[in-house]
C-alpha positions, 0 to 999 in steps of 0.5 A: 083624353081631351081633358088631359090635353087641355090640362097639359096646354094650361100647364105648359103655356107659351107665347108666339114670338113676334119675329120669325124665331120661335122659342124653344120649350123647356125640357120640363115642358117637353117631358110633360107633353111626352107623358100626355102623348104616352097616355093618348097612345095607350088610349089610341092602342098604339103598338110598341113598334109605332110608339116612338114615331107616334110620340114624336109626332104628337109632341111636335103637334102640341109644340107647333100649336103652342108656338114653339120650335119642334124637336128632332128627337124625343128626350131620353128618359 
């Protein structure tokens, strides 16, 4: 799990803006984070009912750590 997250962080590299405006992650970057978080959900045995909220929280946690704006909803697959 941590290896996947580490790989995702290497692939999805970002920067923190010097001003108060945080950059938005590209759609491809967000989609990749969703896939990583899906794998984490399987490993964490998240139920189908909890999956959407788990994925949104997981993706936003990663975006926050990378210095990007958080998203309000998961992208449509």
